[in-house]
PDB file of N, CA, C and O in Angstrom:
ATOM      1  N   MET A   1     -40.710  36.274  16.899  1.00  0.00           N
ATOM      2  CA  MET A   1     -40.993  35.944  17.771  1.00  0.00           C
ATOM      3  C   MET A   1     -40.514  36.872  18.473  1.00  0.00           C
ATOM      4  O   MET A   1     -39.458  37.438  18.193  1.00  0.00           O
ATOM      5  N   VAL A   2     -41.542  37.259  19.903  1.00  0.00           N
ATOM      6  CA  VAL A   2     -40.700  37.684  20.889  1.00  0.00           C
ATOM      7  C   VAL A   2     -40.825  37.229  21.947  1.00  0.00           C
ATOM      8  O   VAL A   2     -41.888  36.631  22.112  1.00  0.00           O
ATOM      9  N   ALA A   3     -39.769  37.281  23.248  1.00  0.00           N
ATOM     10  CA  ALA A   3     -39.973  36.542  24.342  1.00  0.00           C
ATOM     11  C   ALA A   3     -39.517  37.960  25.240  1.00  0.00           C
ATOM     12  O   ALA A   3     -38.695  38.863  25.086  1.00  0.00           O
ATOM     13  N   THR A   4     -40.828  37.496  26.534  1.00  0.00           N
ATOM     14  CA  THR A   4     -40.332  38.490  27.569  1.00  0.00           C
ATOM     15  C   THR A   4     -40.829  38.109  28.897  1.00  0.00           C
ATOM     16  O   THR A   4     -41.775  37.352  29.114  1.00  0.00           O
ATOM     17  N   PHE A   5     -40.050  38.748  29.820  1.00  0.00           N
ATOM     18  CA  PHE A   5     -40.598  37.716  30.587  1.00  0.00           C
ATOM     19  C   PHE A   5     -40.105  38.738  32.127  1.00  0.00           C
ATOM     20  O   PHE A   5     -39.301  39.663  32.007  1.00  0.00           O
ATOM     21  N   SER A   6     -40.563  38.473  33.123  1.00  0.00           N
ATOM     22  CA  SER A   6     -39.933  39.479  34.405  1.00  0.00           C
ATOM     23  C   SER A   6     -38.859  38.837  35.199  1.00  0.00           C
ATOM     24  O   SER A   6     -37.969  39.493  35.740  1.00  0.00           O
ATOM     25  N   ASP A   7     -38.963  37.407  35.271  1.00  0.00           N
ATOM     26  CA  ASP A   7     -38.197  36.551  36.188  1.00  0.00           C
ATOM     27  C   ASP A   7     -36.835  36.461  35.234  1.00  0.00           C
ATOM     28  O   ASP A   7     -36.796  35.997  34.095  1.00  0.00           O
ATOM     29  N   PRO A   8     -35.505  37.137  36.145  1.00  0.00           N
ATOM     30  CA  PRO A   8     -34.545  36.759  35.487  1.00  0.00           C
ATOM     31  C   PRO A   8     -33.632  36.011  34.980  1.00  0.00           C
ATOM     32  O   PRO A   8     -32.637  36.232  34.290  1.00  0.00           O
ATOM     33  N   ASN A   9     -34.377  34.582  35.661  1.00  0.00           N
ATOM     34  CA  ASN A   9     -33.949  33.274  35.576  1.00  0.00           C
ATOM     35  C   ASN A   9     -35.114  32.416  34.087  1.00  0.00           C
ATOM     36  O   ASN A   9     -35.154  31.272  33.635  1.00  0.00           O
ATOM     37  N   SER A  10     -35.688  33.370  33.849  1.00  0.00           N
ATOM     38  CA  SER A  10     -36.635  32.245  33.091  1.00  0.00           C
ATOM     39  C   SER A  10     -36.573  33.386  31.492  1.00  0.00           C
ATOM     40  O   SER A  10     -35.980  34.428  31.215  1.00  0.00           O
ATOM     41  N   VAL A  11     -37.519  32.486  30.773  1.00  0.00           N
ATOM     42  CA  VAL A  11     -38.036  33.282  29.061  1.00  0.00           C
ATOM     43  C   VAL A  11     -39.259  32.643  29.464  1.00  0.00           C
ATOM     44  O   VAL A  11     -39.537  31.796  30.313  1.00  0.00           O
ATOM     45  N   CYS A  12     -40.058  33.442  28.414  1.00  0.00           N
ATOM     46  CA  CYS A  12     -41.375  33.299  27.716  1.00  0.00           C
ATOM     47  C   CYS A  12     -41.610  33.567  26.686  1.00  0.00           C
ATOM     48  O   CYS A  12     -41.810  34.766  26.488  1.00  0.00           O
ATOM     49  N   ALA A  13     -41.711  32.633  25.523  1.00  0.00           N
ATOM     50  CA  ALA A  13     -42.254  33.546  24.087  1.00  0.00           C
ATOM     51  C   ALA A  13     -43.536  32.868  23.733  1.00  0.00           C
ATOM     52  O   ALA A  13     -43.955  31.740  23.992  1.00  0.00           O
ATOM     53  N   THR A  14     -43.982  33.749  23.150  1.00  0.00           N
ATOM     54  CA  THR A  14     -45.087  33.343  22.059  1.00  0.00           C
ATOM     55  C   THR A  14     -44.721  33.566  20.422  1.00  0.00           C
ATOM     56  O   THR A  14     -43.860  34.323  19.971  1.00  0.00           O
ATOM     57  N   ALA A  15     -45.772  32.544  19.555  1.00  0.00           N
ATOM     58  CA  ALA A  15     -45.280  32.475  18.864  1.00  0.00           C
ATOM     59  C   ALA A  15     -46.817  32.969  17.634  1.00  0.00           C
ATOM     60  O   ALA A  15     -47.933  33.176  18.110  1.00  0.00           O
ATOM     61  N   GLN A  16     -46.592  33.055  16.386  1.00  0.00           N
ATOM     62  CA  GLN A  16     -47.412  33.112  15.416  1.00  0.00           C
ATOM     63  C   GLN A  16     -48.647  32.028  15.454  1.00  0.00           C
ATOM     64  O   GLN A  16     -48.306  31.038  16.102  1.00  0.00           O
ATOM     65  N   PRO A  17     -50.179  31.921  14.867  1.00  0.00           N
ATOM     66  CA  PRO A  17     -50.154  30.590  14.861  1.00  0.00           C
ATOM     67  C   PRO A  17     -49.641  29.784  13.365  1.00  0.00           C
ATOM     68  O   PRO A  17     -49.464  30.135  12.199  1.00  0.00           O
ATOM     69  N   GLY A  18     -49.564  28.933  13.894  1.00  0.00           N
ATOM     70  CA  GLY A  18     -49.002  27.816  12.239  1.00  0.00           C
ATOM     71  C   GLY A  18     -47.566  27.613  12.368  1.00  0.00           C
ATOM     72  O   GLY A  18     -46.961  26.945  11.529  1.00  0.00           O
ATOM     73  N   THR A  19     -46.891  28.231  13.520  1.00  0.00           N
ATOM     74  CA  THR A  19     -45.391  28.183  13.813  1.00  0.00           C
ATOM     75  C   THR A  19     -45.381  26.475  13.718  1.00  0.00           C
ATOM     76  O   THR A  19     -46.485  25.946  13.852  1.00  0.00           O
ATOM     77  N   THR A  20     -44.226  25.596  13.499  1.00  0.00           N
ATOM     78  CA  THR A  20     -44.144  24.656  13.924  1.00  0.00           C
ATOM     79  C   THR A  20     -43.431  24.618  15.333  1.00  0.00           C
ATOM     80  O   THR A  20     -42.479  25.218  15.830  1.00  0.00           O
ATOM     81  N   ALA A  21     -44.426  23.524  15.809  1.00  0.00           N
ATOM     82  CA  ALA A  21     -43.889  22.415  17.156  1.00  0.00           C
ATOM     83  C   ALA A  21     -42.328  22.183  16.931  1.00  0.00           C
ATOM     84  O   ALA A  21     -42.052  21.691  15.837  1.00  0.00           O
ATOM     85  N   ALA A  22     -41.550  22.382  17.554  1.00  0.00           N
ATOM     86  CA  ALA A  22     -39.992  21.937  17.495  1.00  0.00           C
ATOM     87  C   ALA A  22     -39.434  22.585  18.517  1.00  0.00           C
ATOM     88  O   ALA A  22     -40.131  23.430  19.079  1.00  0.00           O
ATOM     89  N   THR A  23     -37.852  22.310  19.071  1.00  0.00           N
ATOM     90  CA  THR A  23     -37.011  22.905  19.816  1.00  0.00           C
ATOM     91  C   THR A  23     -36.236  23.980  19.560  1.00  0.00           C
ATOM     92  O   THR A  23     -35.535  23.698  18.588  1.00  0.00           O
ATOM     93  N   TYR A  24     -36.044  24.919  19.892  1.00  0.00           N
ATOM     94  CA  TYR A  24     -35.612  26.127  19.296  1.00  0.00           C
ATOM     95  C   TYR A  24     -34.827  26.845  20.161  1.00  0.00           C
ATOM     96  O   TYR A  24     -35.316  27.440  21.121  1.00  0.00           O
ATOM     97  N   ASP A  25     -33.389  26.847  19.853  1.00  0.00           N
ATOM     98  CA  ASP A  25     -32.354  27.473  20.541  1.00  0.00           C
ATOM     99  C   ASP A  25     -32.191  29.072  20.563  1.00  0.00           C
ATOM    100  O   ASP A  25     -32.072  29.789  19.570  1.00  0.00           O
ATOM    101  N   VAL A  26     -32.208  29.420  21.726  1.00  0.00           N
ATOM    102  CA  VAL A  26     -32.961  31.000  21.986  1.00  0.00           C
ATOM    103  C   VAL A  26     -31.017  31.528  22.344  1.00  0.00           C
ATOM    104  O   VAL A  26     -30.126  30.863  22.872  1.00  0.00           O
ATOM    105  N   SER A  27     -30.990  33.025  21.753  1.00  0.00           N
ATOM    106  CA  SER A  27     -30.154  33.591  21.747  1.00  0.00           C
ATOM    107  C   SER A  27     -30.552  35.003  22.647  1.00  0.00           C
ATOM    108  O   SER A  27     -31.519  35.676  22.288  1.00  0.00           O
ATOM    109  N   VAL A  28     -29.791  35.369  23.755  1.00  0.00           N
ATOM    110  CA  VAL A  28     -30.071  36.810  24.516  1.00  0.00           C
ATOM    111  C   VAL A  28     -28.933  37.844  23.393  1.00  0.00           C
ATOM    112  O   VAL A  28     -27.720  37.812  23.184  1.00  0.00           O
ATOM    113  N   THR A  29     -30.030  38.668  22.890  1.00  0.00           N
ATOM    114  CA  THR A  29     -28.952  39.939  22.138  1.00  0.00           C
ATOM    115  C   THR A  29     -28.985  41.433  22.904  1.00  0.00           C
ATOM    116  O   THR A  29     -28.225  42.402  22.925  1.00  0.00           O
ATOM    117  N   GLN A  30     -30.020  41.166  23.400  1.00  0.00           N
ATOM    118  CA  GLN A  30     -29.929  42.319  24.664  1.00  0.00           C
ATOM    119  C   GLN A  30     -30.675  42.454  25.496  1.00  0.00           C
ATOM    120  O   GLN A  30     -31.817  42.057  25.264  1.00  0.00           O
ATOM    121  N   LEU A  31     -30.385  43.066  26.826  1.00  0.00           N
ATOM    122  CA  LEU A  31     -31.012  43.151  28.225  1.00  0.00           C
ATOM    123  C   LEU A  31     -31.550  44.609  28.356  1.00  0.00           C
ATOM    124  O   LEU A  31     -30.989  45.673  28.093  1.00  0.00           O
ATOM    125  N   ALA A  32     -32.485  44.417  28.716  1.00  0.00           N
ATOM    126  CA  ALA A  32     -33.699  45.558  29.146  1.00  0.00           C
ATOM    127  C   ALA A  32     -33.273  46.454  30.462  1.00  0.00           C
ATOM    128  O   ALA A  32     -32.280  45.842  30.855  1.00  0.00           O
ATOM    129  N   THR A  33     -33.405  47.211  31.078  1.00  0.00           N
ATOM    130  CA  THR A  33     -33.266  48.172  32.371  1.00  0.00           C
ATOM    131  C   THR A  33     -34.238  48.810  32.607  1.00  0.00           C
ATOM    132  O   THR A  33     -34.987  49.001  31.649  1.00  0.00           O
ATOM    133  N   VAL A  34     -34.501  49.202  33.503  1.00  0.00           N
ATOM    134  CA  VAL A  34     -35.162  50.016  34.170  1.00  0.00           C
ATOM    135  C   VAL A  34     -34.796  51.433  34.969  1.00  0.00           C
ATOM    136  O   VAL A  34     -34.299  51.159  36.061  1.00  0.00           O
ATOM    137  N   GLN A  35     -34.886  52.679  34.771  1.00  0.00           N
ATOM    138  CA  GLN A  35     -34.296  53.367  36.027  1.00  0.00           C
ATOM    139  C   GLN A  35     -35.756  54.107  36.063  1.00  0.00           C
ATOM    140  O   GLN A  35     -36.645  54.167  35.214  1.00  0.00           O
ATOM    141  N   GLN A  36     -35.644  54.675  37.458  1.00  0.00           N
ATOM    142  CA  GLN A  36     -36.570  55.984  37.841  1.00  0.00           C
ATOM    143  C   GLN A  36     -36.139  56.783  38.461  1.00  0.00           C
ATOM    144  O   GLN A  36     -35.384  56.444  39.373  1.00  0.00           O
ATOM    145  N   ASN A  37     -36.437  58.252  38.236  1.00  0.00           N
ATOM    146  CA  ASN A  37     -35.300  59.332  39.066  1.00  0.00           C
ATOM    147  C   ASN A  37     -36.363  60.125  39.217  1.00  0.00           C
ATOM    148  O   ASN A  37     -37.057  60.499  38.271  1.00  0.00           O
ATOM    149  N   ILE A  38     -36.607  60.507  40.718  1.00  0.00           N
ATOM    150  CA  ILE A  38     -37.247  60.971  41.878  1.00  0.00           C
ATOM    151  C   ILE A  38     -36.640  62.006  42.157  1.00  0.00           C
ATOM    152  O   ILE A  38     -35.415  61.904  42.228  1.00  0.00           O
ATOM    153  N   GLY A  39     -37.232  63.280  42.396  1.00  0.00           N
ATOM    154  CA  GLY A  39     -36.599  64.763  42.610  1.00  0.00           C
ATOM    155  C   GLY A  39     -37.532  65.852  42.462  1.00  0.00           C
ATOM    156  O   GLY A  39     -38.744  65.821  42.247  1.00  0.00           O
ATOM    157  N   THR A  40     -36.584  67.016  42.648  1.00  0.00           N
ATOM    158  CA  THR A  40     -37.187  68.485  43.186  1.00  0.00           C
ATOM    159  C   THR A  40     -36.962  68.795  41.307  1.00  0.00           C
ATOM    160  O   THR A  40     -36.103  68.124  40.736  1.00  0.00           O
ATOM    161  N   SER A  41     -37.719  69.736  40.562  1.00  0.00           N
ATOM    162  CA  SER A  41     -37.858  70.185  39.838  1.00  0.00           C
ATOM    163  C   SER A  41     -36.744  71.305  39.772  1.00  0.00           C
ATOM    164  O   SER A  41     -36.668  72.192  40.622  1.00  0.00           O
ATOM    165  N   LEU A  42     -35.501  71.146  38.212  1.00  0.00           N
ATOM    166  CA  LEU A  42     -34.896  71.673  38.945  1.00  0.00           C
ATOM    167  C   LEU A  42     -34.993  73.540  38.095  1.00  0.00           C
ATOM    168  O   LEU A  42     -34.082  74.180  37.569  1.00  0.00           O
ATOM    169  N   GLY A  43     -36.014  73.798  38.228  1.00  0.00           N
ATOM    170  CA  GLY A  43     -36.480  75.384  38.032  1.00  0.00           C
ATOM    171  C   GLY A  43     -37.089  75.859  39.386  1.00  0.00           C
ATOM    172  O   GLY A  43     -37.922  76.764  39.440  1.00  0.00           O
ATOM    173  N   GLY A  44     -36.669  75.261  40.360  1.00  0.00           N
ATOM    174  CA  GLY A  44     -37.125  75.517  42.179  1.00  0.00           C
ATOM    175  C   GLY A  44     -38.453  75.771  42.301  1.00  0.00           C
ATOM    176  O   GLY A  44     -39.045  76.190  43.296  1.00  0.00           O
ATOM    177  N   SER A  45     -38.812  75.541  41.420  1.00  0.00           N
ATOM    178  CA  SER A  45     -40.779  75.926  41.969  1.00  0.00           C
ATOM    179  C   SER A  45     -41.311  74.787  43.129  1.00  0.00           C
ATOM    180  O   SER A  45     -42.205  74.911  43.966  1.00  0.00           O
ATOM    181  N   GLY A  46     -40.661  73.956  42.927  1.00  0.00           N
ATOM    182  CA  GLY A  46     -40.857  72.869  44.269  1.00  0.00           C
ATOM    183  C   GLY A  46     -41.413  71.843  43.713  1.00  0.00           C
ATOM    184  O   GLY A  46     -41.825  71.054  44.563  1.00  0.00           O
ATOM    185  N   ARG A  47     -41.618  71.489  42.545  1.00  0.00           N
ATOM    186  CA  ARG A  47     -42.787  70.979  42.150  1.00  0.00           C
ATOM    187  C   ARG A  47     -41.690  69.505  42.039  1.00  0.00           C
ATOM    188  O   ARG A  47     -40.513  69.581  41.684  1.00  0.00           O
ATOM    189  N   LYS A  48     -42.392  68.221  42.428  1.00  0.00           N
ATOM    190  CA  LYS A  48     -41.742  67.231  42.316  1.00  0.00           C
ATOM    191  C   LYS A  48     -42.115  66.494  40.866  1.00  0.00           C
ATOM    192  O   LYS A  48     -43.123  66.598  40.167  1.00  0.00           O
ATOM    193  N   TYR A  49     -41.011  65.780  40.710  1.00  0.00           N
ATOM    194  CA  TYR A  49     -41.474  64.784  39.118  1.00  0.00           C
ATOM    195  C   TYR A  49     -40.749  63.627  39.280  1.00  0.00           C
ATOM    196  O   TYR A  49     -39.732  63.449  39.950  1.00  0.00           O
ATOM    197  N   SER A  50     -41.564  62.625  38.391  1.00  0.00           N
ATOM    198  CA  SER A  50     -41.119  61.269  38.435  1.00  0.00           C
ATOM    199  C   SER A  50     -40.869  60.721  37.522  1.00  0.00           C
ATOM    200  O   SER A  50     -41.869  60.182  37.047  1.00  0.00           O
ATOM    201  N   THR A  51     -39.700  60.501  36.795  1.00  0.00           N
ATOM    202  CA  THR A  51     -39.643  59.825  34.862  1.00  0.00           C
ATOM    203  C   THR A  51     -39.131  58.162  35.289  1.00  0.00           C
ATOM    204  O   THR A  51     -38.340  57.690  36.105  1.00  0.00           O
ATOM    205  N   VAL A  52     -39.970  57.660  34.350  1.00  0.00           N
ATOM    206  CA  VAL A  52     -39.417  56.095  33.934  1.00  0.00           C
ATOM    207  C   VAL A  52     -38.738  56.188  33.216  1.00  0.00           C
ATOM    208  O   VAL A  52     -38.848  57.348  32.817  1.00  0.00           O
ATOM    209  N   VAL A  53     -37.858  55.616  32.588  1.00  0.00           N
ATOM    210  CA  VAL A  53     -37.046  55.436  31.176  1.00  0.00           C
ATOM    211  C   VAL A  53     -36.853  53.981  31.121  1.00  0.00           C
ATOM    212  O   VAL A  53     -36.261  53.472  30.169  1.00  0.00           O
TER     213      VAL A  53
END
């Protein structure tokens, strides 16, 4: 099962066909973050760049 959702107060999960309907305990083992860097290239060419990590 993989759970993903953009609301920090909620979780949404999908299961494979045939999964037994039941109540499951969910443990969060890792939180994802995003970082975006925007600036001028270090090469001095004046080109702009944007990187999403």
